[in-house]
C-alpha positions in Angstrom: -86.8 89.2 -95.4 -89.5 87.9 -93.0 -88.1 89.3 -90.0 -87.5 92.6 -91.8 -91.0 92.9 -92.9 -92.5 91.6 -89.5 -90.3 94.1 -87.6 -91.5 96.9 -89.9 -95.2 96.0 -89.1 -94.5 95.7 -85.3 -92.9 99.1 -85.3 -96.1 100.6 -86.9 -98.5 98.7 -84.6 -96.4 99.9 -81.8 -96.9 103.7 -83.0 -100.6 103.0 -83.0 -101.2 101.3 -79.6 -98.4 103.6 -77.8 -100.2 104.9 -74.5 -99.4 108.7 -73.8 -98.2 109.6 -70.4 -101.1 110.4 -68.0 -99.2 113.0 -66.4 -99.1 115.0 -69.4 -102.3 114.2 -71.5 -104.7 112.7 -68.8 -107.1 110.4 -70.1 -107.7 112.2 -73.5 -106.9 110.0 -76.5 -104.0 111.3 -78.5 -104.2 110.2 -82.2 -101.2 109.6 -84.5 -100.1 112.6 -86.1 -100.6 113.3 -90.0 -96.8 113.3 -90.5 -96.4 109.7 -88.7 -99.7 108.4 -90.4 -98.2 109.4 -93.9 -94.8 108.0 -93.0 -96.2 104.7 -92.0 -98.5 104.5 -95.1 -95.5 105.2 -97.4 -93.2 102.8 -95.6 -95.8 100.0 -96.0 -96.2 100.8 -99.7 -92.3 101.0 -100.1 -92.0 97.6 -98.5 -95.0 96.0 -100.3 -93.6 96.9 -103.8 -90.0 95.7 -103.1 -91.6 92.5 -101.7 -93.6 91.8 -104.9 -90.2 92.5 -106.8 -88.6 89.9 -104.9 -91.2 87.5 -105.5 -91.6 87.9 -109.1 -88.0 87.6 -109.7 -88.0 84.3 -107.8 -90.7 82.8 -109.6 -88.9 83.8 -113.0 -85.9 82.1 -111.6 -87.7 79.0 -110.3 -90.3 78.4 -113.2 -89.0 80.4 -115.9 -90.4 83.5 -117.8 -93.7 84.1 -119.5 -95.5 87.1 -120.9 -97.5 87.7 -117.8 -94.4 87.6 -115.5 -92.6 89.9 -118.0 -95.3 92.2 -117.8 -95.6 91.9 -114.1 -91.7 92.5 -113.7 -91.9 95.6 -115.9 -94.9 97.0 -114.1 -93.1 96.4 -110.6 -89.9 97.9 -111.8 -91.8 101.1 -112.8 -93.5 101.0 -109.3 -90.3 100.4 -107.6 -88.9 103.5 -109.5 -91.8 105.5 -108.1 -91.6 104.5 -104.4 -88.0 105.3 -104.5 -89.3 108.8 -103.7 -90.8 107.8 -100.5 -87.9 107.7 -98.1 -87.0 111.5 -98.8 -90.8 112.4 -98.4 -91.1 110.6 -95.2 -87.8 112.3 -93.9 -89.2 115.6 -94.8 -92.6 115.1 -93.1 -90.8 113.9 -89.9 -88.5 117.1 -90.3 -91.7 119.3 -90.5 -93.2 117.6 -87.5 -89.9 118.1 -85.5 -89.8 121.7 -86.4 -93.4 122.1 -85.3 -92.5 120.3 -81.8 -89.6 122.7 -81.5 -91.7 125.6 -81.7 -94.6 124.1 -79.6 -93.4 121.2 -77.5 -96.8 120.0 -76.5 -99.0 120.0 -79.6 -96.3 120.5 -82.3 -98.6 120.7 -85.2 -97.6 122.0 -88.6 -99.9 124.3 -90.5 -103.2 122.9 -91.5 -102.3 123.2 -95.2 -98.9 121.7 -94.7 -100.7 118.6 -93.1 -103.0 118.4 -96.1 -99.9 118.4 -98.4 -98.7 115.3 -96.3 -102.0 113.3 -97.4 -101.7 114.8 -101.0 -98.1 113.5 -101.6 -99.1 110.0 -99.9 -102.1 109.9 -102.1 -100.5 110.8 -105.3 -97.7 108.2 -104.6 -100.3 105.5 -104.1 -102.0 106.8 -107.2 -98.8 106.5 -109.4 -98.1 103.1 -108.0 -101.7 101.8 -108.8 -101.5 103.2 -112.5 -98.1 101.5 -113.4 -99.1 98.3 -111.9 -102.8 98.0 -112.8 -103.2 99.8 -116.4 -100.8 97.4 -118.3 -103.2 94.5 -117.3 -106.2 96.3 -118.4 -105.1 96.5 -122.0 -103.3 94.2 -124.4 -99.8 95.4 -124.4 -96.2 94.2 -124.5 -93.4 95.3 -122.1 -90.2 96.4 -123.7 -87.1 97.6 -121.6 -84.9 100.5 -122.3 -81.5 101.7 -121.0 -82.2 102.6 -117.3 -84.2 101.3 -114.6 -87.3 103.6 -115.1 -87.1 103.1 -118.9 -90.0 100.7 -119.3 -92.2 101.1 -122.4 -95.6 99.3 -122.6 -96.6 99.0 -126.4 -100.3 98.7 -126.8 -101.6 96.0 -129.2 -104.1 97.9 -131.5 -105.4 94.7 -133.3 -109.1 94.7 -132.8 -109.1 98.4 -131.8 -108.9 101.7 -133.6 -105.3 103.0 -133.5 -106.4 106.2 -132.0 -108.1 104.4 -129.0 -104.9 102.6 -128.0 -103.0 105.9 -128.3 -105.7 107.6 -126.3 -105.5 105.1 -123.5 -101.7 105.7 -123.4 -102.0 109.4 -123.2 -104.6 109.2 -120.7 -102.7 106.9 -118.5 -99.4 109.1 -118.9 -101.6 112.2 -118.2 -102.9 110.7 -114.9 -99.3 109.6 -113.9 -98.1 113.1 -114.6 -100.9 114.6 -112.7 -100.2 112.5 -109.6 -96.5 113.3 -109.9 -97.3 117.1 -110.4 -99.3 116.7 -107.2 -96.3 115.0 -105.4 -93.9 117.9 -106.2 -96.3 120.5 -105.4 -96.9 119.0 -101.8 -93.3 118.6 -101.3 -92.6 122.2 -102.3 -95.5 123.5 -100.0 -94.1 121.3 -97.0 -90.7 122.8 -97.5 -92.2 126.4 -97.5 -94.2 125.5 -94.3 -91.0 124.6 -92.7 -89.5 128.0 -93.3 -92.7 130.1 -92.7 -94.0 128.3 -89.4 -94.1 130.8 -86.6 -94.7 130.7 -82.7 -98.4 131.5 -82.5 -98.1 133.3 -79.1 -95.1 135.5 -80.0 -93.5 135.3 -83.5 -90.3 136.9 -82.0 -89.9 133.7 -80.2 -89.7 131.5 -83.4 -86.2 129.8 -83.5 -84.2 129.9 -86.7 -84.0 127.1 -89.0 -81.1 124.7 -87.7 -78.3 123.4 -89.9 -79.7 119.9 -89.7 -83.0 121.1 -91.1 -81.1 123.1 -93.8 -79.2 120.0 -94.8 -82.5 117.9 -94.9 -84.1 120.4 -97.4 -81.0 120.8 -99.5 -80.6 117.0 -99.8 -84.4 116.6 -100.4 -84.5 119.2 -103.4 -81.3 117.4 -104.7 -83.0 113.8 -104.6 -86.4 114.8 -105.9 -85.0 117.0 -108.7 -82.9 114.2 -109.9 -85.8 111.8 -110.2 -88.1 114.5 -111.8 -85.5 115.1 -114.5 -85.1 111.4 -115.2 -88.7 110.7 -115.2 -89.4 113.5 -117.6 -86.6 112.6 -120.0 -87.7 109.0 -120.0 -91.3 109.8 -120.7 -90.3 112.1 -123.6 -88.1 109.3 -125.1 -90.9 106.8 -124.9 -93.5 108.9 -126.5 -91.1 110.2 -129.4 -90.1 106.5 -129.9 -93.8 105.7 -130.5 -94.7 108.6 -132.6 -91.6 109.2 -134.7 -90.0 106.7 -137.2 -86.7 108.7 -136.8 -86.7 108.7 -132.9 -83.0 108.0 -132.6 -82.3 111.0 -134.6 -84.5 113.0 -132.8 -83.3 111.8 -129.4 -79.7 112.9 -130.5 -80.8 116.2 -131.6 -82.6 116.8 -128.3 -79.7 115.3 -126.2 -82.3 113.0 -124.5 -79.9 109.9 -124.5 -77.1 111.8 -122.9 -79.4 113.4 -120.3 -81.0 110.1 -119.4 -77.6 108.7 -119.0 -76.5 111.6 -116.8 -79.5 111.6 -114.5 -79.3 107.8 -114.2 -75.6 108.0 -113.0 -76.1 111.0 -110.6 -79.2 109.2 -109.3 -76.6 106.9 -107.6 -74.9 109.8 -105.8 -78.2 111.0 -104.2 -78.9 107.5 -103.0 -76.8 108.3 -99.8 -79.3 111.2 -99.2 -82.2 109.5 -97.2 -80.0 107.8 -94.6 -78.0 111.0 -94.2 -81.1 113.0 -93.6 -82.5 110.3 -91.1 -79.1 110.5 -89.4 -79.3 114.5 -89.1 -82.8 114.4 -87.7 -82.1 111.8 -85.1 -78.9 113.7 -84.0 -81.1 116.8 -83.6 -83.9 114.9 -81.8 -81.1 113.7 -79.3 -79.8 117.2 -78.8 -83.3 118.7 -78.2 -84.0 115.8 -75.6 -80.6 116.6 -73.7 -81.2 120.4 -73.9 -84.7 120.1 -72.3 -84.8 122.1 -69.0 -86.5 120.9 -65.8 -89.6 122.8 -66.5 -90.0 120.9 -69.7 -89.0 124.1 -71.9 -86.3 123.8 -74.7 -84.2 126.8 -75.5 -84.8 128.3 -78.9 -81.3 127.9 -80.0 -80.9 124.3 -78.8 -79.2 121.9 -80.9 -76.3 119.5 -81.2 -72.7 120.9 -80.5 -71.3 123.3 -83.2 -68.8 120.8 -84.5 -71.5 118.3 -84.9 -73.6 120.7 -87.0 -70.4 121.6 -89.1 -70.0 117.9 -89.9 -73.7 117.9 -91.2 -72.9 120.8 -93.4 -69.7 119.1 -94.5 -71.3 115.8 -95.4 -74.2 117.8 -97.3 -71.8 119.7 -99.5 -69.6 116.7 -100.2 -72.8 115.1 -101.8 -73.6 118.3 -103.5 -70.2 118.7 -105.0 -70.3 115.0 -106.3 -73.7 115.8 -107.9 -72.5 118.9 -109.6 -69.5 117.4 -111.1 -71.1 114.1 -112.1 -73.6 116.1 -114.1 -71.5 118.9 -115.6 -68.1 117.1 -116.4 -69.6 114.6 -119.0 -71.2 117.7 -120.6 -68.0 119.7 -120.5 -65.9 116.7 -121.8 -68.5 115.3 -124.2 -68.2 111.8 -122.8 -71.0 109.4 -123.7 -71.8 108.2 -120.2 -71.7 109.9 -116.9 -68.4 109.9 -114.9 -70.0 107.9 -112.1 -69.2 104.3 -110.9 -71.6 101.8 -109.5 -71.0 103.1 -106.0 -72.2 106.7 -107.0 -68.8 108.0 -106.9 -67.2 110.5 -109.7 -64.6 108.8 -111.7 -62.3 109.5 -114.7 -63.1 108.6 -118.0 -61.1 105.8 -119.6 -59.6 107.8 -122.4 -58.8 110.8 -120.3 -55.3 112.2 -119.7 -53.1 111.2 -116.6 -53.5 114.9 -115.2 -57.2 114.8 -115.5 -57.7 111.4 -114.1 -55.5 112.3 -111.2 -57.6 115.4 -110.4 -60.7 113.6 -110.5 -59.5 110.6 -108.4 -58.2 113.4 -105.8 -61.7 115.0 -106.0 -63.3 111.7 -105.7 -61.6 110.8 -102.5 -61.8 114.2 -101.1 -65.6 114.0 -101.6 -65.7 110.6 -100.0 -63.7 111.8 -96.9 -65.9 114.7 -96.5 -69.1 112.5 -96.8 -68.1 109.3 -94.7 -66.0 111.3 -92.3 -68.9 113.7 -91.6 -71.2 110.9 -90.9 -68.8 109.1 -88.8 -68.2 112.1 -86.8 -71.9 112.8 -86.4 -72.3 109.3 -85.0 -69.6 109.9 -82.5 -71.3 113.1 -81.6 -74.6 111.4 -80.8 -72.9 109.1 -78.4 -70.9 111.8 -76.7 -72.9 114.8 -76.5 -74.1 115.7 -73.0 -76.3 118.2 -71.5 -73.4 120.6 -70.8 -72.1 120.3 -74.5 -75.2 120.8 -76.6 -76.4 124.2 -77.7 -76.9 126.6 -76.1 -75.0 125.6 -73.1 -71.8 124.3 -74.7 -69.5 125.9 -77.3 
């Protein structure tokens, strides 16, 4: 762990102190771009939260539990649930930056309003983490665990205060969290729009089309963040209805909350592949643009990896998307109480299903696995074997 965290820190320092080539930039200082600044900030936040989670668990194992450690572990679990959004946001920021560099290789700046949304997303994630970590320690409350990772309820002790005051504190805290979450998704949406709308300022006709790599990154981002949003909303509704209604279980059954939480929690395991797939797609495209650069420093408008590598990106993306659709819809269609997803995020057959259905679902499962893993392996092979003669637009 020490090597992991030291390595991450040194990479961030290297980005800051990296010296620009004098032949290109001269003596003028070049600051770190907003996309990379926000990526570094969120990566540090991500690693800090997970470090605190590990330290807390070690303390509980070594010295035993206590009300303070239980509360700290609960808050850090919620914080971990929040920072799980950051890998995909970082990938999206770098994708927007790469799209801007494709259009303007020297400056490569996304639209000003898009860069403002980089900071908006970063700040809103930081606010959410601070709220879930700090607020429970500012009031007398008890941590109770639910059925999923993010289902943590802090019940305020109203002894010595008016009941309405305790409820008001909880409502204000949740409102602030939702405000920050809303800002995160607004910023994410605007960044996606900026990737689609950005144009060449000199001649809009020279704007290259959106590449398959970028399309796949956007698709996986939308899937990933939508799943987390659905899970967060359902868990929050469940928490509030549990506190205000004595017949909460009947209400949850009527609203279908329990099943929805189960399904979102299950398909969440499927989209956990998405951040690394997106990072691979972006890295592959960066390698292709490097190889396609001409002697004069220009990059062709339709530059990109070989056609078959781009096809593998689409194959891997749709393999994840199909698993996501099946993992969410089949439990609803069959009426099963839990999602048909195993601990590795793969769709599986229910235990009481017929032989025909089990065979079909297993076949679908392995077909999607072949598509996802086969596509990823093929892309990695393509990265090492592509040459200036085989990348687009020079190769076939």
